[in-house]
N, C-alpha and C positions, 0 to 999 in steps of 0.2 A: 045417088049412086053410093052405095055403102063401100067402105074401104075394107079390103081384105087384111088379115093379120100380117101379111108380109109387107103391106104398104103403109103400115101405121107409122105415125111420126115418131121421131126419136124421143125417149123419155126426157122430161124436163130435169134440169139439174136439181139436186137435192136442196130444197129451200132452207131446211133447218141448218145444214152445214154452212150455207152462205150467211144466214142470219147470225150464227155463232161467230163466224169470222168477223163480220161487221161489228158485232158487239164487243169482241175482244179488241179490235182496232180502235174503237171509240173509247173504251176504258183506258187503253194505253196512251192515246192522244191526250185525254184529259189529265192523266197523271203527269205526263210530260209538260203540259201547259201549266199545271199547278206548281211543278218543280221549278219551271222557268220563272214564274211570278215570284216564288219565294226567293230564288237566287238573286233576282234583280231588286226586290223591294225590301227584304228582311235580312238577308245575309250580310250586307255591308255594315249594318249597325252593330256597335259593340254590345256585348252581353252585359247585363247589370251584375254588379258584385253582390253575390248572395252569401258571402261568407258570414259566419256568426259575428265577427268583429264589425263588419260593415253594418249589419242589421242592428247590432247593439248601439252603434254610433248614431244611426238614423232614428231609432226609437227611444234611446236613452234620454235622461234629463239633460237640458242644456246647461252649460257652465257659465251662467250669468253671475256677475258679482252680487253678493248679498246686499240688499238695501238696508240702511240703518233705520231703526225704528225712531219715529219722531217722539219727543217727550210730550 
């Protein structure tokens, strides 16, 4: 029994719009999860001192007393 145009089922919701919404929600959820992980794992640690004086102290020569030459 064929269906007449007046009895056709309602059109399906637009799948592309739903897919776009799901993709956006997925990306936002991942960004929020990564921000939470960073905030819990990395934010509490102090930042290293990267000033030129600190780098010079780390990479410069050590100040050990000079050894006397043996005769």
